[in-house]
C-alpha positions as CSV (number, residue, x, y, z in Angstrom):
1,M,4.7,11.5,25.3
2,G,1.4,9.8,24.1
3,R,-1.7,11.8,23.1
4,A,-4.5,12.6,25.5
5,P,-7.1,10.1,25.8
6,S,-10.1,11.2,24.2
7,V,-13.7,12.2,26.1
8,W,-15.5,9.1,25.0
9,H,-12.5,7.3,26.6
10,R,-12.2,8.9,29.8
11,Q,-15.7,8.5,30.0
12,N,-15.0,4.6,30.0
13,M,-12.4,4.4,32.1
14,S,-12.4,2.7,35.6
15,E,-10.6,5.1,38.5
16,A,-7.1,3.1,38.1
17,Q,-7.3,3.8,34.2
18,K,-7.6,7.2,34.6
19,P,-4.9,10.0,33.8
20,L,-2.8,11.0,36.8
21,T,-3.3,14.8,37.6
22,T,-1.3,17.0,39.9
23,D,-4.1,17.9,41.3
24,G,-4.0,16.1,44.6
25,A,-1.1,15.3,46.4
26,L,1.1,13.5,44.5
27,D,4.7,12.9,44.3
28,P,5.7,14.7,40.6
29,L,7.9,12.4,40.0
30,V,5.4,9.6,40.2
31,V,2.8,12.4,37.6
32,A,6.4,13.2,35.3
33,A,6.7,8.9,35.1
34,A,3.0,8.7,34.3
35,R,3.6,11.3,31.7
36,E,5.6,9.2,30.1
37,V,3.9,5.9,29.9
38,D,3.1,4.6,26.4
39,Q,-0.9,4.3,27.0
40,T,-1.4,2.3,23.5
41,L,1.2,-0.2,25.3
42,L,-0.7,-0.8,28.8
43,D,-4.2,-1.5,26.8
44,W,-2.5,-4.0,24.5
45,A,-1.5,-5.3,28.0
46,L,-4.6,-5.1,29.4
47,S,-6.4,-6.7,26.1
48,L,-4.4,-10.2,26.4
49,S,-5.4,-13.1,28.7
50,P,-3.3,-14.0,31.7
51,R,-1.5,-16.5,29.9
52,E,-0.8,-14.6,27.4
53,R,0.8,-12.0,29.6
54,L,2.8,-14.7,30.4
55,R,4.2,-15.7,27.4
56,A,4.8,-11.8,26.2
57,C,6.9,-11.5,29.6
58,S,8.4,-14.5,28.9
59,N,9.4,-14.1,25.2
60,A,10.4,-10.3,26.5
61,A,12.4,-11.8,29.2
62,I,14.5,-14.1,27.0
63,T,14.9,-11.2,24.6
64,V,16.5,-9.2,27.3
65,A,18.7,-12.0,28.8
66,K,20.0,-12.5,24.6
67,F,20.9,-8.6,24.3
68,A,22.7,-8.8,28.0
69,H,24.2,-12.5,27.0
70,A,25.3,-10.9,23.2
71,S,26.8,-7.4,25.1
72,S,28.6,-9.6,27.9
73,R,30.1,-11.8,25.0
74,K,31.6,-8.7,23.7
75,R,33.6,-7.4,26.3
């Protein structure tokens, strides 16, 4: 689990970035999944330009495809 954002960080977050709470009528599975999200990874992704995000996503997809190809060859 990731660490909780500092008070300063929470005050400067947009509504979409604030952590989910269980106070509302939120699905407990969604709340549990949100607790597993690595906030540093989200912060990193948001710091990238759209072009950089696309490149990172493409590189990740290529890597996953290589793993899938390698595992299918071993069978």
